[in-house]
C-alpha positions in Angstrom: -15.7 11.4 6.3 -15.3 8.5 8.2 -12.9 6.7 5.8 -10.3 9.2 7.0 -10.2 7.8 10.3 -8.5 4.7 9.0 -4.9 5.5 9.8 -3.5 3.4 6.8 -6.0 5.2 4.1 -5.2 8.2 5.6 -1.6 8.1 4.9 -2.3 6.8 1.3 -5.0 9.8 0.8 -2.3 12.3 2.0 0.2 10.8 -0.3 -2.3 11.1 -3.4 -2.8 14.4 -2.6 0.8 15.3 -2.3 1.7 13.3 -5.3 -1.3 15.2 -7.5 0.3 18.6 -6.2 3.6 17.4 -8.0 1.8 16.4 -10.9 0.3 19.8 -11.4 3.4 21.7 -10.8 5.2 19.5 -13.4 2.5 20.3 -15.9 3.0 24.1 -15.6 6.6 23.6 -15.8 6.5 21.4 -18.9 4.8 24.1 -20.5 7.5 26.9 -19.7 10.2 24.1 -20.5 8.6 23.6 -24.1 8.6 27.3 -24.7 12.2 27.9 -23.7 13.4 25.1 -26.0 10.9 25.6 -28.8 9.5 29.0 -28.7 6.5 29.1 -31.1 6.6 25.6 -31.7 6.0 24.9 -27.9 2.4 24.0 -28.7 3.5 20.9 -30.9 6.1 19.8 -28.3 3.1 19.9 -25.4 0.9 18.1 -27.9 3.5 15.5 -28.3 4.1 15.2 -24.4 0.5 14.5 -23.7 0.3 12.1 -26.5 3.1 10.4 -25.0 1.3 10.6 -21.7 -1.6 8.5 -22.9 0.3 6.1 -25.0 2.5 5.4 -22.1 -0.9 4.8 -19.8 -2.2 2.4 -22.5 0.8 0.3 -23.0 2.5 0.2 -19.7 -0.2 -0.6 -17.3 -1.2 -4.0 -18.0 2.4 -5.1 -18.6 3.6 -3.3 -15.4 0.6 -5.2 -13.5 1.6 -8.5 -14.8 5.6 -7.7 -13.9 4.6 -6.8 -10.4 1.9 -9.0 -9.7 3.7 -10.8 -6.9 5.5 -7.5 -5.5 4.2 -6.2 -2.3 2.1 -2.9 -3.3 3.9 -0.8 -0.9 7.2 -1.4 -2.5 5.7 -1.2 -6.2 4.3 2.5 -5.2 7.4 3.8 -3.5 9.7 2.6 -6.3 7.4 4.5 -9.0 7.6 7.5 -6.9 11.3 7.3 -6.6 11.5 6.6 -10.5 9.4 9.9 -10.6 11.7 12.0 -8.2 14.8 11.0 -10.4 13.2 11.7 -13.9 11.7 14.9 -12.4 15.2 16.2 -11.4 16.6 15.4 -14.8 14.0 17.8 -16.7 15.8 20.9 -15.9 18.9 19.5 -17.4 17.8 19.2 -20.9 18.8 20.8 -23.9 16.9 19.2 -26.6 13.2 18.7 -27.0 13.7 14.7 -27.5 15.2 14.6 -24.2 12.1 15.9 -23.1 10.1 13.3 -24.7 12.3 10.5 -23.3 12.0 11.7 -19.9 8.1 12.5 -20.1 7.8 8.6 -21.2 9.8 7.4 -18.2 7.6 9.6 -15.6 4.4 8.6 -17.2 5.3 4.9 -17.3 6.0 5.3 -13.5 2.7 7.0 -13.2 0.9 3.9 -14.8 2.4 1.6 -12.3 1.7 3.8 -9.3 -1.9 4.7 -10.0 -3.5 1.4 -10.8 -1.6 0.0 -7.8 -2.9 2.7 -5.5 -6.5 1.8 -6.9 -6.3 -2.0 -6.2 -5.2 -1.6 -2.6 -8.1 0.5 -1.4 -10.8 -2.2 -1.6 -8.4 -4.2 0.8 -7.9 -1.2 3.1 -11.1 -0.1 3.4 -13.4 -3.3 3.4 -16.6 -1.4 4.5 -18.4 -0.5 1.6 -19.5 3.0 2.6 -16.0 3.8 3.6 -14.5 2.5 0.2 -17.1 4.7 -1.6 -15.9 7.7 0.5 -12.7 6.9 -0.6 -13.4 7.0 -4.2 -15.0 10.3 -3.6 -12.3 11.8 -2.1 -10.1 10.7 -4.7 -12.2 12.4 -7.2 -12.4 15.6 -5.1 -8.4 15.5 -4.8 -8.3 15.4 -8.7 -10.7 18.0 -9.2 -8.7 20.3 -6.6 -5.6 19.6 -8.1 -6.8 20.8 -11.7 -8.1 24.0 -10.3 -5.3 24.9 -7.6 -2.1 23.7 -9.1 -1.9 26.4 -11.5 -2.5 28.9 -8.9 0.4 27.3 -6.6 2.7 27.2 -9.5 1.7 30.9 -10.4 2.5 31.9 -6.8 5.9 30.1 -6.5 7.1 31.7 -10.0 6.9 34.8 -8.0 9.6 33.6 -5.7 11.7 31.2 -7.9 12.6 30.4 -11.3 10.5 28.2 -13.5 12.9 25.2 -13.4 12.7 25.1 -9.7 9.1 24.1 -10.1 10.5 20.7 -11.1 12.3 20.5 -7.9 9.1 21.2 -6.1 7.5 18.5 -8.1 10.4 16.0 -7.0 10.0 16.8 -3.5 6.2 16.2 -3.6 6.9 12.6 -5.2 9.4 11.9 -2.3 7.0 13.0 0.3 4.6 10.7 -1.4 7.1 7.9 -1.3 7.7 8.5 2.4 4.1 8.3 3.5 3.5 5.0 1.6 6.6 3.6 2.8 5.0 3.9 6.5 1.9 2.0 5.8 1.2 -1.8 6.2 -0.4 -2.9 3.3 1.0 -6.7 3.2 1.5 -8.7 0.0 -0.4 -8.9 -3.2 -2.9 -11.6 -3.3 -1.5 -15.1 -4.2 -2.8 -16.8 -7.7 -4.0 -20.2 -7.1 -1.6 -21.4 -10.0 1.2 -19.5 -11.4 0.5 -18.1 -14.8 2.6 -17.3 -17.8 3.5 -13.7 -18.4 1.5 -13.4 -21.4 -1.6 -14.6 -19.7 -1.1 -12.2 -16.9 -0.7 -9.3 -19.3 -4.1 -10.2 -21.0 -6.0 -11.2 -17.7 -7.3 -7.9 -16.7 -8.6 -7.2 -20.4 -10.2 -10.9 -20.3 -12.0 -10.3 -16.9 -13.5 -7.3 -18.3 -14.8 -8.5 -21.6 -16.4 -11.5 -19.4 -18.1 -9.4 -17.0 -21.5 -7.9 -18.4 -21.1 -4.8 -16.0 -17.3 -4.1 -16.9 -18.0 -4.5 -20.8 -20.6 -1.8 -20.1 -17.8 0.5 -18.6 -15.7 0.3 -21.6 -18.4 1.9 -23.5 -19.1 4.4 -20.7 -15.3 5.3 -20.7 -15.8 6.5 -24.3 -18.7 8.6 -23.4 -16.7 10.2 -20.7 -13.6 10.6 -22.8 -15.8 12.5 -25.6 -17.3 15.0 -23.5 -14.4 15.5 -21.5 -12.1 15.9 -24.3 -14.2 18.6 -25.6 -14.2 20.9 -22.8 -10.5 20.4 -22.0 -9.3 21.1 -25.5 -11.6 23.9 -26.5 -12.1 25.9 -23.1 -9.5 28.4 -24.0 -10.8 29.0 -27.5 -14.2 29.4 -26.3 -13.2 32.1 -23.9 -10.7 33.9 -26.4 -12.2 33.5 -29.7 -16.0 33.0 -29.2 -16.4 35.5 -26.6 -13.1 37.7 -26.9 -12.1 37.2 -23.2 -8.8 36.6 -21.6 -6.9 33.8 -19.7 -9.3 34.8 -16.4 -12.4 33.6 -18.1 -10.8 30.5 -19.4 -9.7 29.7 -16.1 -13.3 30.2 -14.8 -14.8 27.9 -17.3 -12.6 25.2 -15.9 -13.4 26.2 -12.4 -17.1 25.8 -13.3 -16.2 22.3 -14.6 -14.6 21.6 -11.3 -17.1 23.0 -9.3 -19.5 20.7 -11.1 -17.6 17.6 -10.2 -16.7 18.6 -6.9 -20.6 19.0 -6.0 -21.5 15.5 -7.2 -18.3 13.7 -5.8 -19.4 15.2 -2.4 -22.8 13.8 -2.8 -22.1 10.4 -4.2 -21.5 8.3 -1.0 -25.2 9.2 -0.1 -26.4 8.8 -3.5 -24.9 5.2 -3.9 -26.5 4.1 -0.6 -29.9 4.6 -2.1 -29.4 3.8 -5.9 -27.5 1.3 -7.8 -24.3 2.1 -9.5 -26.1 1.6 -13.0 -28.6 4.0 -12.5 -26.0 6.7 -11.3 -23.4 6.1 -13.6 -25.9 6.0 -16.8 -27.5 9.2 -15.4 -24.0 10.8 -15.1 -23.1 10.0 -19.0 -26.5 11.1 -19.9 -26.2 14.4 -18.3 -22.5 15.1 -19.6 -23.8 14.2 -23.2 -26.7 16.7 -23.1 -24.4 19.3 -21.4 -22.0 18.8 -24.3 -24.4 19.2 -26.8 -25.7 22.3 -24.8 -22.6 24.1 -25.2 -23.3 24.3 -28.9 -26.6 26.0 -28.2 -25.1 28.3 -25.6 -22.3 29.3 -28.2 -25.1 31.0 -30.4 -25.9 33.4 -27.5 -23.8 36.7 -27.7 -22.2 38.6 -24.8 -22.0 37.6 -21.2 -25.3 35.8 -21.2 -24.0 33.4 -23.6 -20.8 32.9 -21.4 -22.8 32.4 -18.3 -24.6 29.5 -20.3 -21.7 28.2 -21.5 -20.2 28.0 -17.7 -23.4 26.2 -16.8 -23.0 23.5 -19.4 -19.3 23.4 -18.3 -20.5 22.6 -14.6 -23.0 20.0 -15.8 -20.2 18.2 -17.9 -18.4 18.2 -14.6 -21.3 16.8 -12.6 -22.0 14.0 -15.3 -18.3 13.1 -15.5 -18.0 12.4 -11.7 -21.2 10.6 -11.3 -20.3 8.4 -14.4 -16.6 7.7 -13.5 -16.1 7.7 -9.9 -17.9 4.5 -9.1 -16.1 2.8 -11.4 -14.1 1.1 -8.5 -17.1 -0.2 -6.9 -18.0 -2.1 -10.1 -14.5 -3.6 -10.2 -14.5 -4.6 -6.5 -18.1 -6.1 -6.6 -17.3 -8.2 -9.9 -13.8 -9.4 -9.7 -12.1 -11.6 -7.1 -9.6 -10.0 -4.9 -6.4 -11.9 -6.6 -7.5 -10.5 -9.9 -8.4 -6.8 -9.1 -4.8 -5.3 -9.6 -4.9 -6.7 -13.0 -8.2 -5.7 -13.6 -7.8 -1.9 -12.2 -4.6 -1.8 -14.7 -6.5 -2.7 -17.7 -9.4 -0.3 -16.9 -6.5 2.5 -16.6 -5.4 1.4 -19.8 -8.7 1.0 -21.6 -10.1 4.4 -20.3 -6.9 6.3 -21.4 -7.0 4.5 -25.1 -10.4 6.4 -25.3 -8.7 9.8 -24.3 -5.9 9.1 -26.8 -8.6 8.9 -29.5 -11.0 11.9 -28.3 -8.2 14.3 -27.6 -6.8 14.7 -31.1 -10.5 14.4 -32.5 -11.7 17.2 -30.4 -8.9 19.3 -31.6 -9.3 18.6 -35.3 -13.2 19.1 -34.9 -12.5 22.5 -33.1 -10.7 24.0 -36.1 -13.9 23.6 -38.1 -16.0 25.0 -35.6 -16.7 24.9 -32.1 -20.4 24.3 -32.0 -20.2 21.6 -34.6 -17.3 20.2 -32.5 -19.6 19.9 -29.6 -22.3 18.2 -31.4 -20.1 15.8 -33.1 -18.6 14.9 -29.8 -22.0 14.8 -28.0 -23.1 12.3 -30.6 -20.2 10.0 -30.0 -21.1 10.3 -26.1 -24.7 9.6 -26.9 -23.8 6.1 -28.7 -21.4 5.1 -26.1 -24.2 5.7 -23.6 -26.8 3.5 -25.7 -24.1 1.0 -25.9 -23.4 1.1 -22.1 -27.3 0.8 -21.5 -27.4 -2.2 -24.0 -24.5 -4.0 -22.4 -25.2 -3.5 -18.7 -28.2 -5.8 -17.4 -30.7 -4.0 -15.6 -31.2 -6.6 -13.3 -27.5 -7.7 -12.9 -27.0 -9.6 -9.8 -26.0 -8.1 -6.7 -23.1 -9.2 -4.8 -21.4 -7.9 -1.9 -19.2 -4.5 -2.8 -16.2 -5.9 -1.2 -15.1 -9.5 -0.4 -15.0 -10.4 3.3 -16.7 -6.8 4.0 -16.2 -6.2 7.7 -19.4 -6.4 10.0 
């Protein structure tokens, strides 16, 4: 992809990949640490950790964007990485569960600063629309590969080192990310025409989203993605073990199918978005995700290997729809938002999208206890309602603006 020929973006992308590897190692290490501290209660500890993660994303991102609005993006990202280094190195030293919660909150708060800042600088680094779209697809590919490969890397490392050393590996990854980002030139953040009070800056991103028809539609689309995504991420182990009596290998294959669908679509998106408007691609992806989530309920009624293959196919379609619906969101923000406001809008989108996951994760778990098939149907219904709202909120003939301000060429 030609986006990688841009030296600044190339370094930022490598930093993102290394950071994602660190995040994946930390996820595995936290699971092992939770078991060491809580034993049979480790599932409750991990559930609380994930809830803290989502709560930090929802609460911190808009406030952090308001606090750091005038700071150079490079400084913000490097500082966030260094905070994560310090926090991760403290995790092997904890002796109580509450200490894990405090450190995880600090680490995820730093991530809630780092990720929206990274997302907001990409349109300024890659002003050519096609290269920017490639960058969005590459980010999606990196996230999917991290989900699939990081557990394998962690398993390989555990053959050589104790589990606590996974946190050291995580710290090294975040330190490398900081070093790479420190070597790029990103300039200063866009300057406001008039200084705004802090409270106004906190609300600014949400207000801009609400004012834009396309971004209002993206709010509903976030719920559609979160409903289908939460079902597969929460229930894949139970489907493998309880519905089909298989082991962890089968569960891993279901996740691989999810990732394969997402990776395939992410690879094809730059060309698809050259030919089709974002509205068609994103609504089509959300519709596919909805139908595939409902399809899992039907596939679960088929016994044996045949049923398992059908479930895997539905997981692949969920991944494909997920990527098509979510990946182009950055294009919508870049198209509808002035450059000076983009950091606030990216932070607000980050926060609001994770608020949807904060609702759908526990809902998927609660519904799953009452039946895997019925849970799929209920969450598919939630997704379908959100898709309908997206279509109603998003004008079919919305005005077309340049994808990125001052597009080169």
